[in-house]
C-alpha positions as CSV (number, residue, x, y, z in Angstrom):
1,M,58.2,-75.5,-23.1
2,N,59.0,-77.4,-20.0
3,K,57.9,-76.7,-16.4
4,K,61.3,-75.0,-15.4
5,A,61.2,-72.8,-18.4
6,I,57.6,-71.6,-17.7
7,I,58.3,-70.9,-14.0
8,L,61.8,-68.9,-15.2
9,T,59.7,-66.9,-17.5
10,L,57.0,-66.0,-14.9
11,L,59.5,-64.9,-12.4
12,L,61.2,-62.8,-15.2
13,L,58.1,-61.1,-15.9
14,A,57.2,-60.4,-12.3
15,S,60.7,-59.0,-11.8
16,L,60.2,-56.7,-14.9
17,S,56.7,-55.5,-13.7
18,A,57.9,-54.7,-10.1
19,K,60.7,-52.5,-11.6
20,A,58.2,-51.0,-13.9
21,Q,55.9,-50.0,-10.8
22,P,57.8,-49.3,-7.7
23,K,56.0,-49.6,-4.4
24,D,55.8,-46.1,-3.7
25,T,54.7,-45.2,-7.2
26,Q,51.7,-47.5,-7.0
27,K,50.6,-45.5,-3.8
28,H,50.6,-42.3,-5.9
29,D,48.6,-43.6,-8.7
30,V,45.4,-44.2,-6.7
31,K,43.1,-41.4,-7.5
32,V,40.3,-40.7,-4.7
33,G,37.0,-38.8,-5.7
34,L,34.4,-37.3,-3.2
35,V,30.8,-37.2,-4.4
36,L,28.3,-35.0,-2.1
37,S,24.7,-35.2,-2.6
38,G,22.0,-32.8,-2.1
39,G,19.7,-32.6,0.7
40,G,19.4,-28.9,2.0
41,A,20.0,-28.5,5.5
42,K,21.0,-32.0,6.0
43,G,23.9,-31.4,3.6
44,L,25.6,-29.8,6.7
45,A,26.6,-33.4,7.5
46,H,29.1,-33.0,4.7
47,I,31.2,-30.8,7.0
48,G,31.3,-33.4,9.7
49,V,32.5,-36.2,7.1
50,L,35.0,-33.6,5.8
51,K,36.4,-33.2,9.3
52,V,37.0,-36.5,9.6
53,I,38.6,-37.0,6.3
54,D,40.9,-34.2,7.1
55,S,41.9,-35.7,10.6
56,L,42.9,-39.0,9.1
57,G,45.1,-37.3,6.3
58,V,43.1,-38.6,3.3
59,K,43.8,-36.5,0.2
60,I,41.0,-35.8,-2.3
61,D,41.9,-35.8,-5.9
62,Y,38.3,-34.6,-7.4
63,V,35.2,-33.4,-5.8
64,A,31.7,-33.5,-7.2
65,G,28.5,-32.2,-5.9
66,T,24.9,-31.5,-6.3
67,S,22.8,-28.7,-4.6
68,M,24.0,-28.4,-0.9
69,G,26.8,-30.9,-1.7
70,A,27.9,-28.4,-4.5
71,I,28.2,-25.5,-2.1
72,I,30.0,-27.5,0.7
73,G,32.2,-29.3,-2.1
74,A,32.9,-26.0,-4.1
75,L,34.2,-24.3,-0.7
76,Y,36.3,-27.7,0.2
77,A,37.8,-27.6,-3.4
78,S,38.6,-24.1,-3.0
79,G,40.8,-24.7,-0.2
80,Y,38.8,-24.6,2.9
81,S,39.2,-27.3,5.6
82,G,36.4,-29.2,7.2
83,N,37.2,-27.1,10.4
84,Q,37.0,-23.9,8.5
85,L,33.9,-24.9,7.0
86,D,32.4,-25.8,10.6
87,S,33.5,-22.3,11.7
88,I,32.0,-20.6,8.7
89,F,28.8,-22.0,8.8
90,K,28.1,-21.9,12.5
91,K,28.2,-17.9,12.0
92,V,25.9,-18.0,9.0
93,D,22.2,-16.7,9.6
94,F,20.6,-18.9,7.3
95,D,17.2,-17.1,7.5
96,K,19.0,-13.9,6.0
97,I,21.0,-15.5,3.3
98,I,18.3,-17.9,2.2
99,S,15.6,-15.1,2.1
100,D,16.0,-11.5,0.4
101,D,15.9,-10.1,3.8
102,L,18.2,-7.0,2.8
103,P,19.6,-4.7,5.7
104,R,17.1,-2.0,6.4
105,S,19.9,0.5,5.9
106,S,20.6,-0.6,2.2
107,K,17.0,0.6,1.2
108,A,16.0,4.0,0.1
109,F,13.7,5.9,2.6
110,Y,10.6,5.1,0.6
111,E,11.5,1.4,0.2
112,R,11.8,1.3,3.9
113,N,8.5,2.4,4.2
114,N,7.2,-0.1,1.7
115,S,9.0,-3.2,3.7
116,E,7.5,-1.7,7.0
117,R,3.9,-1.1,5.8
118,Y,2.7,-4.3,3.8
119,A,2.3,-7.9,4.7
120,I,1.9,-9.2,1.2
121,T,3.4,-8.0,-2.1
122,L,2.3,-9.7,-5.4
123,P,3.6,-8.8,-8.8
124,F,0.8,-7.4,-11.1
125,D,0.9,-7.6,-14.9
126,K,-1.9,-7.0,-17.4
127,L,-4.6,-7.3,-14.9
128,K,-3.4,-10.4,-13.5
129,I,-1.6,-11.5,-10.5
130,K,1.9,-12.8,-11.7
131,L,3.4,-15.0,-9.0
132,P,7.3,-14.7,-8.7
133,S,9.5,-17.7,-9.9
134,A,10.7,-18.2,-6.6
135,L,10.5,-16.9,-3.0
136,S,13.9,-15.6,-3.1
137,R,16.5,-14.1,-5.7
138,G,19.3,-15.8,-3.6
139,Q,21.1,-12.5,-3.8
140,N,22.4,-12.8,-0.1
141,T,23.5,-16.3,-0.7
142,Y,25.3,-15.2,-4.0
143,S,27.2,-12.5,-2.1
144,L,28.2,-14.8,0.7
145,L,29.7,-17.5,-1.8
146,S,31.3,-14.9,-3.8
147,K,33.2,-13.4,-0.8
148,L,34.0,-16.8,0.3
149,T,35.6,-17.7,-3.1
150,L,37.4,-14.4,-3.9
151,H,40.8,-16.0,-3.9
152,V,40.0,-18.4,-6.7
153,S,37.9,-15.9,-8.4
154,D,40.1,-16.0,-11.5
155,V,39.7,-19.5,-12.0
156,D,37.3,-20.4,-14.8
157,D,38.4,-24.0,-15.3
158,F,37.2,-25.9,-12.1
159,S,39.7,-28.4,-12.7
160,K,42.5,-25.7,-12.0
161,L,41.0,-25.2,-8.4
162,P,43.1,-26.4,-5.4
163,I,41.0,-29.6,-5.8
164,P,39.3,-30.1,-9.2
165,F,35.7,-29.7,-9.0
166,F,32.3,-30.1,-10.7
167,C,28.7,-29.7,-9.9
168,I,25.3,-30.7,-11.5
169,G,22.6,-28.6,-12.7
170,T,19.3,-29.2,-14.3
171,N,17.9,-27.8,-17.5
172,V,14.4,-27.0,-16.7
173,E,13.5,-27.0,-20.3
174,T,14.6,-30.5,-21.3
175,G,14.9,-32.0,-17.7
176,E,18.6,-33.2,-18.5
177,S,21.4,-32.8,-16.3
178,V,24.0,-30.4,-17.0
179,M,27.6,-30.7,-15.7
180,L,28.9,-27.3,-14.7
181,D,32.8,-27.5,-14.5
182,R,33.8,-24.0,-15.8
183,G,32.8,-20.4,-16.0
184,N,31.7,-18.4,-12.8
185,L,32.2,-20.6,-9.8
186,T,29.7,-18.7,-7.7
187,Q,27.2,-18.7,-10.4
188,S,27.5,-22.5,-11.2
189,V,27.1,-23.3,-7.5
190,M,23.9,-21.2,-7.1
191,A,22.3,-22.8,-10.4
192,S,23.3,-26.3,-8.7
193,G,21.4,-25.2,-5.5
194,A,18.5,-23.4,-7.0
195,F,15.9,-25.3,-5.3
196,P,12.6,-25.0,-7.2
197,S,10.2,-22.5,-5.6
198,L,12.8,-21.3,-3.2
199,F,15.5,-19.9,-5.4
200,Q,15.0,-18.4,-8.8
201,P,16.6,-20.3,-11.6
202,V,19.8,-19.2,-13.0
203,I,20.8,-18.7,-16.6
204,I,24.1,-20.1,-17.7
205,N,25.1,-20.4,-21.5
206,N,21.5,-19.6,-22.4
207,Q,20.4,-22.6,-20.2
208,V,17.8,-22.1,-17.5
209,L,19.2,-24.1,-14.7
210,I,17.5,-25.3,-11.5
211,D,18.6,-27.5,-8.6
212,G,20.7,-30.5,-9.9
213,G,19.1,-32.8,-7.6
214,V,16.1,-32.9,-9.7
215,A,18.1,-34.8,-12.4
216,N,21.2,-36.2,-10.8
217,N,21.6,-35.8,-7.1
218,Y,24.7,-38.2,-6.7
219,P,26.9,-37.6,-9.9
220,I,29.1,-40.6,-9.1
221,D,29.3,-41.9,-12.6
222,E,30.6,-38.6,-13.9
223,L,33.0,-38.5,-11.2
224,K,34.1,-42.1,-12.1
225,A,34.7,-40.8,-15.8
226,K,37.3,-38.4,-14.4
227,G,39.6,-41.3,-13.8
228,M,38.9,-41.8,-10.1
229,D,39.9,-45.4,-8.7
230,I,38.0,-45.0,-5.4
231,I,35.0,-43.1,-4.5
232,I,34.1,-41.8,-1.3
233,G,30.3,-40.8,-1.3
234,V,28.2,-39.0,1.3
235,D,24.6,-39.4,0.9
236,V,22.1,-37.0,2.7
237,Q,19.0,-37.8,0.7
238,D,15.6,-38.1,2.3
239,G,14.2,-41.8,2.2
240,L,10.5,-42.6,1.4
241,A,8.1,-41.2,3.8
242,N,5.1,-43.5,5.2
243,R,1.6,-42.3,5.3
244,E,1.6,-40.9,8.7
245,E,4.6,-38.6,7.6
246,L,2.7,-37.4,4.4
247,T,0.7,-34.7,6.2
248,S,1.0,-31.7,3.7
249,A,1.3,-30.9,0.2
250,P,5.1,-30.1,0.2
251,E,5.8,-33.4,2.0
252,V,3.7,-35.3,-1.0
253,L,5.6,-33.3,-3.7
254,L,8.9,-34.2,-2.2
255,Q,8.1,-37.8,-1.8
256,I,7.1,-37.7,-5.7
257,N,10.5,-36.3,-6.5
258,N,12.3,-38.7,-4.2
259,F,10.8,-41.7,-6.1
260,R,13.5,-41.5,-8.7
261,T,16.5,-40.5,-6.8
262,I,15.8,-43.0,-4.1
263,K,15.5,-45.8,-6.9
264,D,18.8,-44.3,-8.7
265,M,20.6,-44.5,-5.3
266,R,20.0,-48.3,-4.9
267,I,22.3,-48.7,-8.0
268,K,24.6,-45.8,-7.2
269,A,25.3,-47.0,-3.5
270,K,26.7,-50.1,-4.8
271,K,29.1,-48.2,-6.9
272,T,30.5,-46.4,-4.1
273,D,33.6,-47.7,-2.6
274,I,33.2,-46.2,0.7
275,Y,29.5,-45.4,1.0
276,I,28.8,-42.9,4.0
277,K,24.9,-42.5,5.1
278,P,24.6,-40.1,7.9
279,D,21.5,-40.7,10.5
280,I,19.6,-37.5,9.6
281,T,15.9,-38.8,9.5
282,D,15.1,-36.5,12.6
283,F,15.9,-33.4,10.4
284,T,14.2,-31.6,7.5
285,V,15.8,-30.0,4.4
286,V,15.2,-26.5,6.2
287,S,16.6,-27.6,9.6
288,F,19.4,-25.1,9.4
289,S,18.9,-24.0,13.0
290,E,20.1,-27.6,14.0
291,G,23.0,-27.2,12.0
292,E,25.5,-28.4,14.8
293,K,23.6,-31.6,15.5
294,I,23.6,-32.4,11.6
295,I,27.3,-31.9,11.5
296,K,27.7,-34.3,14.4
297,R,25.8,-36.9,12.7
298,G,28.1,-36.5,9.9
299,I,31.2,-37.2,12.1
300,T,29.6,-40.2,13.6
301,A,28.7,-41.7,10.2
302,A,32.4,-41.1,8.8
303,Y,33.8,-42.8,12.0
304,N,31.4,-46.0,11.2
305,K,33.9,-46.2,8.1
306,I,37.1,-45.4,10.0
307,H,38.8,-48.5,8.9
308,A,38.2,-48.0,5.2
309,L,39.3,-44.3,5.4
310,Q,42.2,-45.2,7.3
311,D,43.5,-47.6,4.6
312,L,43.0,-44.8,2.0
313,S,45.5,-42.5,3.8
314,R,48.3,-44.9,3.1
315,Y,48.0,-44.1,-0.7
316,D,48.5,-40.5,0.1
317,E,51.7,-40.2,1.9
318,N,53.6,-38.1,-0.9
319,K,50.6,-36.6,-2.5
320,P,51.0,-32.8,-2.4
321,K,48.9,-30.8,0.0
322,F,46.1,-28.9,-1.6
323,R,45.5,-26.5,1.3
324,V,45.8,-22.6,0.5
325,N,46.6,-19.9,2.8
326,L,43.3,-18.1,3.1
327,H,44.6,-14.8,4.5
328,T,42.0,-12.1,5.2
329,Q,41.5,-9.4,2.8
330,D,39.3,-6.8,4.0
331,S,39.5,-4.5,0.9
332,I,39.9,-4.6,-3.0
333,R,40.8,-2.4,-5.6
334,I,38.4,-2.4,-8.6
335,N,40.1,-1.1,-11.6
336,S,37.4,-1.6,-14.3
337,V,33.8,-2.5,-14.4
338,T,32.2,-4.3,-17.4
339,L,28.4,-4.0,-17.2
340,K,25.9,-6.2,-19.0
341,G,22.0,-6.5,-19.4
342,N,21.2,-2.9,-18.5
343,S,18.9,-1.0,-20.9
344,K,16.3,0.9,-18.8
345,Y,19.0,1.8,-16.3
346,T,22.2,3.7,-17.0
347,R,25.6,2.6,-16.1
348,A,26.0,5.6,-13.9
349,Y,22.8,4.6,-12.1
350,V,23.9,1.1,-11.3
351,L,27.3,2.4,-10.5
352,G,25.9,5.0,-8.1
353,K,23.8,2.5,-6.4
354,L,27.1,0.4,-5.9
355,R,29.0,3.5,-4.9
356,L,31.8,2.4,-6.8
357,R,34.7,4.8,-7.7
358,L,37.4,2.9,-10.1
359,N,41.0,2.6,-9.2
360,E,40.3,3.3,-5.5
361,K,40.4,0.7,-2.7
362,I,36.9,-0.2,-1.2
363,A,36.3,-2.3,1.8
364,F,34.4,-5.6,1.1
365,K,32.0,-4.6,3.6
366,E,31.3,-1.3,1.8
367,F,31.0,-3.3,-1.6
368,Y,28.5,-5.8,-0.3
369,K,26.6,-2.7,1.1
370,G,26.3,-1.3,-2.4
371,V,25.3,-4.4,-3.8
372,N,22.5,-4.5,-1.3
373,N,21.6,-1.0,-2.1
374,L,21.3,-2.0,-5.9
375,V,19.2,-5.0,-5.0
376,A,17.0,-3.2,-2.8
377,T,15.7,-1.0,-5.5
378,N,13.7,-4.1,-6.8
379,N,14.4,-2.8,-10.1
380,F,16.5,-6.0,-10.8
381,D,15.8,-9.6,-10.8
382,A,19.4,-10.4,-10.2
383,F,22.7,-9.0,-10.0
384,Q,25.5,-11.5,-10.7
385,Y,29.1,-10.4,-10.7
386,Q,32.8,-12.0,-10.8
387,F,36.2,-10.4,-9.9
388,N,39.0,-11.3,-12.1
389,K,42.7,-10.1,-11.4
390,S,43.9,-7.3,-13.5
391,Q,46.4,-8.2,-16.0
392,Y,48.5,-5.2,-16.0
393,S,48.1,-3.6,-12.5
394,D,47.0,-4.5,-9.1
395,G,43.5,-5.1,-8.1
396,Y,40.7,-6.7,-10.0
397,D,38.3,-6.2,-13.0
398,L,34.6,-6.5,-12.2
399,T,32.4,-8.1,-14.6
400,A,28.5,-7.8,-13.7
401,T,25.4,-8.9,-15.3
402,V,22.1,-7.5,-14.2
403,N,18.7,-8.7,-15.1
404,E,16.2,-5.9,-15.2
405,T,12.8,-6.7,-13.8
406,N,9.9,-6.6,-16.3
407,I,7.3,-6.4,-13.6
408,T,6.7,-2.8,-12.6
409,T,3.2,-3.1,-11.1
410,F,2.5,-4.4,-7.7
411,L,-0.6,-5.3,-5.7
412,K,0.2,-4.9,-1.9
413,L,-1.9,-5.8,1.1
414,G,-1.7,-5.1,4.8
415,L,-3.8,-5.5,8.0
416,H,-3.9,-3.2,11.1
417,Y,-5.5,-2.6,14.5
418,D,-4.7,0.1,17.0
419,D,-6.4,2.2,19.7
420,L,-6.7,5.3,17.5
421,Y,-7.7,4.3,14.1
422,K,-9.1,0.8,14.9
423,S,-9.3,-1.9,12.5
424,A,-7.9,-1.3,9.0
425,A,-7.4,-3.2,5.8
426,L,-4.9,-1.8,3.4
427,V,-4.7,-2.1,-0.4
428,N,-1.8,-0.7,-2.2
429,V,-1.0,-0.3,-5.9
430,T,2.4,0.8,-6.6
431,K,3.7,1.3,-10.2
432,K,7.3,1.7,-11.0
433,R,8.4,3.4,-14.4
434,F,5.0,5.3,-14.1
435,L,6.4,8.3,-16.3
436,F,10.1,7.9,-16.2
437,N,12.6,5.0,-15.7
438,N,13.5,6.1,-12.2
439,D,10.1,7.1,-10.8
440,M,7.7,5.5,-8.6
441,A,3.6,6.1,-7.9
442,S,1.8,4.6,-4.9
443,L,-1.5,4.6,-3.7
444,D,-2.8,3.2,-0.4
445,L,-6.5,2.7,0.3
446,V,-7.3,1.9,3.8
447,F,-10.8,0.5,4.6
448,G,-12.2,-0.2,8.2
449,D,-13.5,2.1,11.0
450,N,-11.7,5.0,9.8
451,V,-11.4,5.2,5.9
452,R,-8.1,7.0,4.7
453,Y,-5.7,7.2,1.7
454,N,-1.9,7.9,1.1
455,F,-0.6,8.8,-2.3
456,E,3.0,9.3,-3.0
457,Y,5.0,10.0,-6.1
458,L,8.8,10.2,-6.5
459,I,11.2,10.8,-9.4
460,D,14.2,9.5,-7.6
461,K,17.6,10.9,-8.6
462,G,19.6,9.8,-5.6
463,F,22.2,12.4,-4.7
464,Y,20.7,14.8,-7.2
465,W,17.3,16.8,-6.5
466,S,14.6,14.3,-6.4
467,V,11.0,15.5,-7.1
468,G,8.1,14.3,-5.2
469,L,4.5,14.6,-4.6
470,R,2.3,13.4,-1.5
471,S,-1.3,13.4,-0.6
472,R,-2.8,12.1,2.4
473,F,-6.2,11.9,4.3
474,N,-6.4,10.7,7.9
475,Q,-9.6,10.6,10.3
476,F,-10.5,9.3,13.7
477,H,-13.0,9.5,16.3
478,K,-11.6,10.3,19.9
479,N,-12.3,11.5,23.3
480,V,-9.6,14.1,24.1
481,N,-8.2,16.9,26.1
482,A,-10.2,20.0,25.8
483,Q,-7.0,22.0,26.2
484,L,-6.3,21.3,22.8
485,F,-9.2,23.8,21.7
486,F,-10.0,25.9,24.7
487,D,-7.9,28.1,27.1
488,D,-8.1,27.8,30.9
489,N,-11.0,30.4,31.2
490,E,-12.9,28.5,28.7
491,I,-12.5,25.4,30.3
492,A,-13.5,26.9,33.5
493,T,-16.7,28.3,32.0
494,T,-17.8,25.2,30.2
495,G,-16.7,22.8,32.7
496,L,-15.4,20.6,30.0
497,N,-12.2,18.6,30.6
498,K,-12.7,16.1,27.7
499,I,-14.2,16.5,24.3
500,D,-15.5,13.9,21.8
501,I,-14.1,14.9,18.4
502,D,-14.3,13.8,14.8
503,F,-10.8,14.6,13.4
504,Q,-10.2,14.7,9.6
505,D,-6.9,15.9,7.9
506,Q,-6.0,16.2,4.3
507,T,-2.5,17.2,3.5
508,N,-0.8,17.8,0.0
509,Q,2.8,18.3,-0.4
510,F,5.2,19.2,-3.3
511,Y,9.0,18.8,-2.4
512,L,12.5,18.5,-3.5
513,Q,14.7,16.1,-1.9
514,T,18.4,15.1,-1.9
515,L,20.5,12.5,0.0
516,I,23.6,13.5,1.7
517,K,25.7,10.4,2.2
518,K,22.9,8.2,1.6
519,D,21.4,7.8,5.1
520,F,20.6,11.8,5.3
521,A,17.6,13.0,3.3
522,F,17.0,16.7,3.2
523,S,13.7,18.1,1.8
524,V,12.4,21.3,1.1
525,G,8.7,22.1,-0.2
526,A,5.2,23.7,0.0
527,E,2.2,22.0,1.9
528,H,-1.6,22.7,1.8
529,K,-3.4,21.1,4.8
530,R,-7.0,21.1,5.4
531,L,-7.9,20.6,9.0
532,E,-11.7,19.8,10.1
533,I,-12.5,19.1,13.7
534,K,-15.9,18.9,15.1
535,S,-17.8,17.7,18.1
536,E,-21.1,16.8,19.4
537,T,-20.1,17.4,23.0
538,V,-20.4,20.9,22.6
539,I,-23.8,21.9,20.8
540,T,-24.5,25.3,19.2
541,N,-27.8,26.0,17.3
542,N,-28.8,22.3,17.8
543,N,-25.7,21.5,15.4
544,E,-22.4,20.0,16.3
545,F,-19.6,22.5,17.1
546,I,-17.0,23.2,14.5
547,F,-13.6,23.8,16.1
548,E,-11.7,23.8,12.6
549,N,-12.7,24.0,9.3
550,T,-9.4,25.7,7.7
551,D,-7.0,25.4,4.8
552,Y,-3.4,26.2,5.8
553,F,-0.6,27.1,3.5
554,S,3.1,26.5,4.5
555,A,6.6,26.1,3.7
556,F,8.6,23.2,5.2
557,G,12.1,21.8,5.5
558,T,13.1,18.6,7.0
559,L,16.2,16.7,7.6
560,R,16.2,13.0,8.4
561,L,18.8,10.3,9.3
562,D,17.9,6.7,9.8
563,T,20.3,3.8,10.3
564,Y,18.0,1.8,12.7
565,D,18.3,-1.9,11.7
566,H,14.6,-2.4,12.6
567,K,11.9,0.1,12.6
568,Y,10.0,-1.5,15.6
569,F,12.5,-3.5,17.5
570,P,15.9,-1.7,16.7
571,K,19.0,-3.4,18.0
572,R,21.4,-0.9,16.6
573,G,21.6,2.5,14.6
574,V,20.7,6.2,15.1
575,Y,17.7,8.2,14.0
576,F,16.9,11.9,13.7
577,N,14.1,13.9,12.3
578,G,14.0,17.6,12.3
579,D,11.1,19.6,10.9
580,L,10.4,23.1,10.4
581,H,6.9,24.3,9.1
582,M,6.2,27.9,8.4
583,Y,2.6,28.6,8.2
584,L,2.0,31.6,5.9
585,L,-1.6,31.7,5.1
586,A,-4.9,30.5,6.3
587,S,-8.5,30.4,5.0
588,S,-11.1,32.7,6.3
589,F,-12.6,30.3,8.9
590,N,-9.5,31.1,11.1
591,G,-10.3,34.9,11.2
592,T,-7.6,35.5,13.9
593,F,-4.9,33.7,12.0
594,D,-1.3,35.4,11.9
595,D,1.7,33.5,10.6
596,F,3.7,31.4,12.7
597,S,6.1,28.4,12.6
598,I,6.5,25.4,14.3
599,A,10.0,23.6,14.8
600,K,10.4,20.1,16.2
601,A,13.0,17.3,16.5
602,D,13.2,13.8,17.7
603,M,16.4,11.5,18.0
604,G,17.1,8.1,19.0
605,Y,20.2,5.8,19.7
606,A,19.8,2.1,19.9
607,F,22.5,-0.4,21.0
608,S,22.7,-4.0,22.1
609,V,24.0,-5.2,25.3
610,S,23.7,-8.7,24.6
611,N,22.5,-10.9,21.7
612,K,19.1,-10.6,23.4
613,L,18.9,-7.4,25.2
614,A,18.7,-4.1,23.3
615,I,18.2,-0.4,24.6
616,N,16.8,2.5,22.9
617,L,17.4,6.0,24.2
618,K,15.1,8.6,22.5
619,T,14.4,12.3,23.1
620,S,12.2,14.9,21.2
621,G,11.1,18.4,21.6
622,G,9.4,21.3,19.8
623,F,8.1,24.7,20.0
624,K,6.0,27.5,18.2
625,I,7.3,30.8,17.0
626,G,5.1,33.7,16.3
627,D,1.3,33.9,16.6
628,K,0.1,31.6,19.5
629,S,-3.7,31.6,18.7
630,T,-4.0,28.6,16.5
631,Q,-4.2,25.7,19.0
632,S,-5.2,23.0,16.9
633,L,-1.7,22.5,15.6
634,D,-0.3,22.6,18.9
635,F,1.7,19.4,20.4
636,A,-0.4,16.8,22.0
637,L,1.0,13.9,23.8
638,G,-0.4,10.5,24.8
639,G,-1.0,7.1,23.3
640,Y,1.5,4.7,21.6
641,G,2.2,4.2,18.0
642,N,3.9,4.9,14.7
643,N,3.2,7.4,11.8
644,L,0.9,9.8,13.7
645,V,0.0,12.9,12.0
646,N,0.6,16.6,12.7
647,N,1.9,17.2,16.1
648,F,0.5,14.0,18.0
649,I,3.5,12.4,20.1
650,P,3.2,9.2,21.5
651,F,3.5,9.1,25.4
652,V,2.9,5.9,27.4
653,G,0.9,6.1,30.7
654,Y,-1.6,8.5,29.1
655,D,-4.4,8.1,26.5
656,F,-4.0,9.7,23.1
657,V,-4.1,13.6,22.8
658,A,-4.1,13.8,26.7
659,L,-1.5,16.4,27.3
660,T,-1.3,19.6,25.2
661,G,0.8,22.7,24.9
662,N,2.7,24.7,22.2
663,S,6.1,23.4,23.4
664,Y,7.3,20.3,24.8
665,V,10.4,18.0,25.7
666,K,10.3,14.3,26.2
667,A,12.7,11.5,27.0
668,H,12.1,7.7,26.5
669,V,14.2,4.7,27.2
670,T,13.1,1.2,26.0
671,A,14.7,-2.1,27.0
672,D,13.9,-4.9,24.7
673,Y,14.6,-8.6,25.5
674,E,13.9,-11.2,22.6
675,I,13.0,-14.1,24.8
676,F,12.6,-16.2,21.7
677,K,13.2,-15.6,18.1
678,N,10.8,-12.8,17.1
679,Q,9.2,-12.6,20.7
680,H,10.1,-9.5,22.6
681,I,9.3,-8.3,26.2
682,T,9.8,-4.6,26.4
683,V,10.2,-2.4,29.4
684,E,9.8,1.4,29.0
685,G,9.5,4.8,30.5
686,N,9.0,8.3,29.2
687,W,9.1,11.6,31.0
688,A,8.1,15.2,29.6
689,N,7.3,18.5,30.3
690,I,4.5,20.0,28.0
691,D,2.8,23.7,28.4
692,N,2.7,27.0,26.6
693,D,6.1,28.3,26.1
694,I,8.1,26.3,28.3
695,F,11.4,27.3,26.6
696,D,10.6,31.0,27.4
697,T,9.9,30.2,31.1
698,G,12.7,27.7,31.6
699,E,10.4,24.9,32.5
700,W,11.7,22.6,29.9
701,F,15.0,22.2,32.3
702,T,13.2,21.3,35.2
703,L,12.2,18.0,36.6
704,P,9.5,16.6,34.5
705,D,6.0,17.0,35.3
706,Y,4.6,13.9,33.5
707,R,5.9,10.3,33.7
708,G,4.6,7.0,32.1
709,Y,6.0,3.5,32.2
710,A,4.7,0.4,30.4
711,L,5.6,-3.3,30.1
712,G,4.8,-5.0,26.9
713,Y,4.9,-8.2,24.9
714,A,5.3,-8.3,21.2
715,I,5.5,-11.1,18.3
716,D,7.1,-9.9,15.2
717,T,5.1,-11.6,12.4
718,L,4.4,-11.7,8.7
719,I,1.8,-8.8,8.9
720,G,3.9,-6.9,11.5
721,P,4.2,-6.6,15.3
722,I,1.4,-7.8,17.3
723,Q,1.6,-6.0,20.6
724,G,0.2,-5.4,24.2
725,K,1.3,-2.9,26.3
726,F,0.2,-2.1,30.0
727,S,1.1,1.4,31.0
728,Y,0.8,3.3,34.1
729,S,1.3,7.2,35.1
730,P,2.1,8.1,38.8
731,E,0.7,11.5,38.4
732,A,-2.7,10.5,36.8
733,K,-2.8,7.4,39.0
734,Q,-4.2,5.4,36.2
735,S,-3.5,2.7,33.9
736,V,-3.9,2.4,30.3
737,W,-4.0,-0.6,27.8
738,F,-2.5,-0.1,24.5
739,F,-2.8,-3.0,21.7
740,N,-1.6,-2.9,18.2
741,V,-1.9,-5.7,15.3
742,G,0.1,-5.3,12.2
743,F,2.4,-2.7,10.6
744,W,1.4,1.0,11.2
745,F,0.0,2.9,8.2
């Protein structure tokens, strides 16, 4: 063939090729993939990169991610823009969603007491402490992701999402990476982000999965296999630390894990067409509190690749936009529930805790409260669920899987110091399913300056009548007001204003309890109380004087409401506790006994003025009906604290048991300013009238006879609040210091 023929042939082929592939079609055929690595809090930099990608109009055809990259990637693939993700994550309280810190209101009354009494809880099995598989069950994270992905909940093939997506998990039994590209999106993302020791493993298709970063933290090869022509990669992994930075065991373990991933990245970075590496060396995998700074680092890193990203946008002129209209849906109709995994707990029990009624709309807020109620029972290691749109009617079908816990015995520990009971160490053994599936037995043993115990047994039937037993023993040694035991004539005769007493109280109760709309608990029961009070201040026949050595028998009723969000530092909620005790019999020591009743109530209302400042308004009162001769059960005001026995009432400005009488009224105001996280400055005042029969004389409605004010500083710690209070009373013209360390018990 001569030269002219060859040239003519080449021109003809070029012409045919151009006709076969028009210029605009070439633009359409370029597929852009996005791979996001894991890196904990450093992964928030992904959001900054996505904001830049969106602003340039670059359209992504496939998203792949691992761990934090899977979480951000799944939400982006579900239709959220970079700006929307920025807004969402700015509002997230990472401390709460990462931990199992459920709202206090979601817990049953006895569960609230458990969480507000013990510093450490350890599972116990066959006489051995069995540490949990992780610090957190991840239920709060699961609920958040489930809510955010509700609009794509019926998509079980992730390639059908607004942007096709997959993530990577690690099979903990084989060490192999697992591609998660179908099924429950929330569950898959949770598996990819199940950081070892932080989140418990997730079981999918009978595989026990943990954080995908263990096996494959940057799944670029898997993404290329999806037919992507150009890969944008965002790498937020740690580099190797030097010897000065390796100062703790976790840092050494992280370094060991990074050996392989960093070695892999040297190869994978070269395969990445647009490789974005944000400068986040100043942050750690748990630097969630600095999320805004991390996101800005992602923006900066993306702008460093601005020209390459702009070049990509020219391929995207006619690509369909993937964004979905994320309308706000505040309620959902659940038509049916498919429940799996329950054997010890009935379907009715689970649905009762969820507070679900089929074929009725329920607000998302209320549904997630129900989920918290169920998880807060601690009867389940996990509760995973998915909504699917109903085929034949409006609404959704709920498919839920529960994983019942096999651990039913717990060893719990606590420490405490206060000015009344002094130093104390608490050892508790709690046994669930002791006799029945829905019961609980708990024994506290308190060792220290004043040995005590507390035993509780409850058959929990929720809104039906629950059956309970309580037995407790309290004792302390204190210099108290003589008016608690002597009348005015006896005090004038003896000249005693203060008496040094040894106080012992053992109380046993049998009761029935029912819940009224969950937050109200109504109880009725019978009580035996053995009260022993003696003193060496008053000596008779060379022996200490015994004021009380009596067994009292009574019937009682209580009504409690408690929606405080925190027992010690409430920012919102209401509290009410009403109690009526009818004392019917007494042993022979109290020879002048005649039946009497004591009624009392206290209530509170907490509200926030700002994010830092909260106000708590409280009031209380009580009176005696019938015989007035038994003074040892009268009201006694003074001191500071919680869980005080009998009718001892805290009152700052006065020491414990300083003001006594058979009736009283009290008002209390606390202003709590959280200057730093978990650090509080409190200013409080209380005012009271207390004497005999003030409701008969009208004195309860006069100006207060007693006032007290206090300035305090507190740190809320793992073992409970550590507090110091300086209090002063204008009437007594004296100051009193109060100190407290740890939860009250």
